[in-house]
C-alpha angles and dihedrals in degrees: 000000000000121000115201109216094205107027091170095046133273113283111242094006117154112254089227092062108082096177117114116194117237144166121231119206124217110203121214120223109266090235093063124087110232119240097196143294129296130192112199114204110184119211130230109164095253093288106069142013116254098222091176089064095054119054098028092051093044092048091050092053088046090052089053091055102259118143144129116269117194128178093337095306124129107263139196152213109262125219117189130198 
């Protein structure tokens, strides 16, 4: 599931910049017991987004059993861009 951080647009954003920040969720299998929550924030040196540092890292934490558990619901690892 993808969560758009600014669904109505970013105030003051340059029209040339078409990127919209978001958070992707990585759900853990309901049969696994969660170990905790992880927020993955990929780098990029202020001029690009390091896509290769996002999904693979988030999926590895998810494979290890890390997620967010809230009010008895199945949670996730979050990766933000």
